[in-house]
C-alpha positions in Angstrom: 93.3 97.2 -74.3 92.7 98.1 -70.6 95.0 100.8 -69.3 93.7 100.9 -65.7 93.2 98.1 -63.2 90.2 99.7 -61.6 87.3 102.0 -62.3 87.7 105.6 -61.3 84.2 105.5 -59.8 83.3 105.7 -56.1 83.7 102.0 -55.2 86.3 102.7 -52.6 84.2 105.4 -51.0 81.1 103.2 -50.9 83.1 100.4 -49.4 84.4 102.8 -46.7 80.9 104.0 -46.0 79.8 100.3 -45.6 82.6 99.7 -43.1 81.6 102.8 -41.2 78.0 101.6 -41.0 79.1 98.1 -40.0 81.3 99.5 -37.2 78.6 101.8 -35.9 76.0 99.0 -36.0 78.3 96.7 -34.1 78.9 99.5 -31.5 75.2 100.0 -31.0 74.7 96.2 -30.9 77.3 95.7 -28.2 76.0 98.6 -26.1 72.3 97.5 -26.4 73.1 93.8 -25.8 75.2 94.7 -22.7 72.4 96.8 -21.4 69.7 94.2 -22.0 71.8 91.4 -20.5 72.7 93.5 -17.4 69.7 92.4 -15.3 70.1 88.6 -15.7 73.9 88.5 -16.0 74.8 91.4 -13.6 78.4 92.5 -13.6 79.4 90.0 -16.3 77.3 92.0 -18.9 79.0 95.3 -17.7 82.4 93.7 -18.0 81.5 92.4 -21.4 80.6 95.9 -22.6 83.8 97.4 -21.2 85.9 94.8 -22.9 84.1 94.6 -26.3 83.1 98.2 -26.9 86.6 99.2 -27.9 86.6 96.6 -30.7 83.9 98.3 -32.9 85.7 101.6 -32.2 88.9 100.0 -33.5 87.0 98.7 -36.5 85.9 102.3 -37.3 89.4 103.6 -37.1 90.9 100.7 -39.0 88.2 101.2 -41.7 89.4 104.8 -42.2 93.0 103.6 -42.5 91.9 100.8 -44.9 90.2 103.4 -47.1 93.4 105.4 -47.4 95.5 102.3 -48.1 93.1 101.0 -50.7 93.0 104.4 -52.4 96.8 104.5 -52.5 97.1 100.9 -53.6 94.6 101.4 -56.5 96.4 104.4 -57.8 99.9 102.9 -57.4 99.0 99.5 -58.7 99.9 97.7 -55.5 98.1 94.9 -53.6 95.0 95.8 -51.7 94.7 95.5 -47.8 94.4 92.1 -46.2 91.5 90.4 -44.5 92.2 91.4 -40.9 89.4 93.9 -40.7 86.7 91.3 -41.7 88.2 89.0 -39.2 87.8 91.5 -36.4 84.2 92.0 -37.4 83.7 88.3 -37.2 85.2 88.2 -33.7 82.9 91.0 -32.4 79.9 89.2 -34.0 80.9 85.9 -32.3 81.3 87.7 -28.9 77.9 89.2 -29.3 76.5 85.7 -30.1 78.1 84.3 -26.9 76.6 87.1 -24.8 73.2 86.4 -26.3 73.5 82.7 -25.7 74.4 83.4 -22.0 71.4 85.8 -21.8 69.1 83.2 -23.2 70.3 80.6 -20.8 70.1 82.9 -17.8 
């Protein structure tokens, strides 16, 4: 018979580290893409960077909160966090794609 709903291993910690790497990668991607697109797109690339850079920072902060909530939920046998964080990652990725399309067209 299974007494526990989860393994006491480091899965939650590894997931948290993966979210941290993802957020940092997105942050670097936004900064580099904005910098590379600055010459052909001008001020639009700068504005893009100012608007989008806070999103990967928010992902980083939300990932830390998600880790704490997941840890508590696993130990208290509650439901795990929802899918808002992956949705935010998808939005940032989509915005980066739009910038790169504009860069390619310009």
